[in-house]
C-alpha positions in Angstrom: 35.4 13.3 136.7 33.8 16.6 135.8 31.7 16.5 132.7 29.7 19.3 131.1 26.6 18.1 132.8 28.1 17.9 136.3 29.8 21.3 135.8 26.5 22.9 134.8 24.9 21.3 137.9 27.6 22.8 140.1 27.2 26.1 138.4 23.5 26.1 139.3 24.4 26.4 142.9 26.8 29.3 142.6 24.2 31.1 140.4 21.5 30.6 143.0 23.4 30.7 146.2 26.5 32.8 145.3 28.2 30.4 146.0 34.8 28.6 149.7 42.9 24.5 150.7 44.6 21.8 149.2 48.0 20.3 148.4 47.5 17.4 146.0 44.4 19.1 144.8 46.6 21.8 143.1 47.4 19.3 140.4 44.5 20.8 138.5 45.5 24.5 138.9 47.4 26.4 136.2 50.5 28.1 137.6 50.4 31.8 136.9 53.4 34.2 136.7 52.5 36.5 139.6 50.5 36.5 142.8 48.1 39.3 141.8 44.3 39.0 141.5 43.2 38.9 137.9 41.4 42.2 137.4 42.8 44.8 135.0 45.1 42.3 133.4 46.7 41.1 136.6 47.1 37.4 137.3 47.3 35.2 140.4 49.5 32.4 141.6 47.4 30.0 143.6 50.1 27.5 144.6 49.9 26.9 148.3 52.6 28.3 150.6 52.3 31.6 148.8 50.9 35.0 149.6 48.2 36.1 147.2 47.1 39.7 146.8 43.4 40.2 146.0 43.5 43.5 144.1 40.3 45.5 144.6 39.1 48.6 142.8 38.8 52.1 144.2 35.4 52.8 145.6 32.4 50.5 146.2 32.1 47.2 144.4 28.8 47.0 142.5 26.3 44.1 143.0 26.1 40.9 141.0 24.8 41.2 137.4 24.2 38.8 134.5 27.9 38.5 133.7 28.3 36.6 137.0 25.6 34.1 136.4 26.8 31.0 134.4 23.3 29.8 133.7 20.2 31.4 132.4 17.2 31.8 134.8 16.0 28.3 133.8 19.2 27.0 135.5 19.7 24.5 132.7 21.2 26.4 129.7 24.5 28.4 129.6 24.1 32.2 129.8 25.8 33.8 126.8 26.5 36.9 128.8 28.5 35.0 131.4 32.1 36.4 131.6 33.9 36.0 134.9 36.5 38.6 134.0 33.7 41.2 133.6 31.8 40.0 136.7 31.8 43.0 139.1 32.0 40.7 142.2 34.7 38.3 141.0 38.3 39.1 142.2 40.3 36.0 141.7 40.2 33.8 143.6 37.1 35.2 145.5 33.5 35.9 144.7 32.3 38.8 146.9 28.6 38.5 147.4 27.4 42.0 148.2 24.2 42.3 150.2 21.2 44.2 149.0 21.8 47.3 151.1 25.5 47.5 151.2 28.3 46.9 148.7 31.8 46.2 149.8 35.0 48.2 149.2 38.7 48.3 150.0 39.6 50.3 153.1 42.6 50.9 155.4 41.5 50.2 158.9 43.9 51.0 161.8 46.8 50.7 159.3 45.6 47.3 157.9 44.3 46.4 154.4 40.7 45.3 154.6 37.6 44.5 152.7 34.6 46.3 154.4 30.9 46.5 153.7 30.1 50.2 152.9 26.9 50.7 154.7 25.4 48.9 157.8 23.1 45.9 157.1 19.4 46.7 156.7 16.5 45.1 158.5 15.7 43.0 155.4 16.0 39.2 156.3 18.7 37.7 154.1 20.6 41.0 153.8 24.2 39.9 154.6 27.6 39.8 153.0 29.6 36.7 152.2 32.6 35.8 150.1 33.4 32.4 148.6 36.8 31.0 147.7 36.4 29.5 144.2 39.7 29.9 142.3 40.1 30.7 138.6 36.7 30.8 136.7 36.4 30.4 133.0 33.8 31.6 130.5 34.0 28.1 129.0 31.8 26.1 131.4 33.6 22.9 130.5 37.0 24.3 131.5 37.6 23.2 135.1 41.4 23.4 135.1 41.6 26.5 137.3 38.9 25.6 139.8 40.0 24.8 143.3 39.2 21.8 145.4 39.0 19.1 142.8 37.9 16.2 145.1 40.4 17.2 147.8 40.2 14.8 150.8 38.5 16.5 153.8 41.3 14.9 155.9 43.8 17.3 154.2 42.1 20.3 155.9 44.1 21.4 159.0 43.3 25.0 159.8 41.6 28.3 158.7 42.4 31.6 160.4 41.1 35.1 159.5 41.1 38.6 160.9 37.9 40.6 161.2 37.1 44.2 162.4 33.9 45.3 164.0 32.9 48.9 163.2 29.3 48.7 164.5 27.6 45.9 166.4 24.1 46.8 165.3 24.2 49.9 167.6 22.9 47.9 170.6 25.8 46.0 172.1 29.6 46.3 172.5 30.7 43.1 170.8 29.3 40.7 168.1 32.0 38.1 167.1 29.3 35.6 166.2 28.4 37.7 163.1 31.8 37.1 161.5 31.7 33.3 160.9 33.0 30.8 158.4 31.3 27.9 156.6 33.0 24.7 155.4 31.2 22.5 152.9 31.8 18.7 152.6 30.6 15.9 150.4 30.6 12.2 151.3 32.6 11.2 148.2 34.1 12.6 145.1 31.4 10.8 143.0 28.6 12.3 145.0 27.8 15.3 142.8 24.3 16.5 141.8 21.4 18.8 142.6 20.9 17.3 146.0 24.6 17.1 146.8 26.1 20.5 146.4 27.1 19.6 149.9 26.2 16.7 152.2 27.2 18.5 155.4 27.9 22.2 156.1 29.9 23.2 159.1 29.6 26.7 160.5 32.4 27.9 162.8 31.5 30.9 164.9 33.8 33.0 167.0 32.6 33.4 170.6 35.2 35.8 171.9 36.6 39.2 170.8 34.6 41.2 168.2 34.6 44.4 170.3 33.6 47.5 168.4 36.6 49.4 167.0 39.0 46.4 167.3 40.5 43.6 165.2 40.0 40.0 166.2 41.7 36.9 164.9 39.7 33.7 164.8 41.2 30.3 164.1 39.6 26.9 163.8 41.0 23.4 163.1 39.7 20.0 162.0 39.1 19.3 165.7 37.0 22.4 166.4 33.3 21.7 166.8 31.1 23.5 164.3 27.3 23.7 163.8 26.3 21.0 161.3 23.5 21.0 158.8 22.6 18.8 155.8 20.8 21.6 153.8 20.6 25.4 153.5 17.5 25.7 155.8 19.3 23.7 158.5 16.3 21.6 159.2 18.1 18.3 158.5 21.1 16.8 160.2 24.2 15.1 158.8 24.7 11.4 159.3 21.7 11.1 161.6 22.9 13.9 163.8 20.4 16.5 165.0 20.3 19.6 162.8 22.5 22.2 164.3 24.4 19.7 166.4 28.1 20.6 167.1 30.7 18.3 165.5 34.2 18.6 164.2 35.4 17.9 160.7 37.5 15.0 162.1 34.3 13.5 163.6 32.7 13.6 160.2 35.8 12.0 158.6 35.7 9.1 161.2 32.1 8.3 160.0 32.8 9.1 156.3 36.5 8.3 155.5 36.1 9.2 151.8 34.7 12.7 152.5 36.0 15.5 150.3 35.7 19.3 150.2 32.9 20.6 148.0 34.5 21.4 144.6 34.0 22.9 141.2 32.1 26.2 140.9 30.5 25.5 144.2 32.1 26.8 147.3 34.3 24.8 149.7 34.3 27.6 152.3 33.0 31.1 152.7 33.2 34.0 155.2 30.2 35.9 156.3 29.1 39.2 157.8 25.6 38.9 159.3 23.1 36.1 159.0 19.9 35.5 157.1 17.7 37.0 159.8 16.6 40.6 160.4 18.3 40.8 163.8 21.6 42.0 162.3 20.3 45.4 161.3 23.0 48.1 161.8 25.9 45.7 161.6 29.1 46.9 159.8 32.6 45.4 159.7 35.5 44.2 157.6 37.8 41.3 156.9 41.6 41.4 156.8 44.1 38.6 156.0 42.8 35.1 155.5 45.1 32.1 156.1 44.3 28.5 155.5 46.4 25.3 155.9 45.9 22.1 154.0 48.3 19.1 154.2 51.0 21.2 155.8 50.9 24.1 153.3 49.6 27.5 154.3 48.3 30.1 151.8 47.6 33.8 152.8 45.1 36.0 151.0 45.7 39.7 151.4 43.4 42.5 150.2 45.0 45.5 148.4 44.0 48.2 146.0 
């Protein structure tokens, strides 16, 4: 059960790291009257099997500011300025983590609705874009009714699929699908929440085909798809005794940890990335289109619009 203490602990990680598909898990979500993202008075229906419009503003989206950080810099006390509805990077149900050199914006690309980074990534290590799927955030840190993934069994996860567009592959090669990858975050049990257990195992799923400049690519992975596994953000520790970076599927993890759940609360269960944390992605620019994920037989589609 989430308490104020555990909620604040989870908030610590989204404050520091920005941060990502359920059926039974939706028991904790509030049903809303429309399927529009909740900026400018719009609301969102997050029941699965629906199409959800993520409504973006005209022009570049500004970077994170103090209204986005639930905790003060000491990471222990609530930030009185925290207001998710005023957070410039929160567009229900997504947090859009703009990199230092390039904000993101809505664009029409080859007739498709898309979320694109405005400028190519810089040579600064860590300069990247990622967005996390978190659900309905509240300015009341104890209110978790709108949060997604409340102890959803990892075994419910079936598939995630998304469209990405490559505008520029760092100016040095014709394709770069590996720069548009997804992360899934798992915990060993619903009770395993704390500073050391934002996640127990992270799975990165990386496209290895497509990604040509000037084209759209659809990437899909399932619970049987091998992903790069790590037990911490630095990826210098492995999960379950595996070697750090070793390839394993979600189902392999479930076989070893039957009670595993998706990371929940204000921490991300999954995210999508453009670029990595190294300097080698300088010059990279691209976009994301529709995002589709299936859990326990139900598919939800996120679509960007303005």
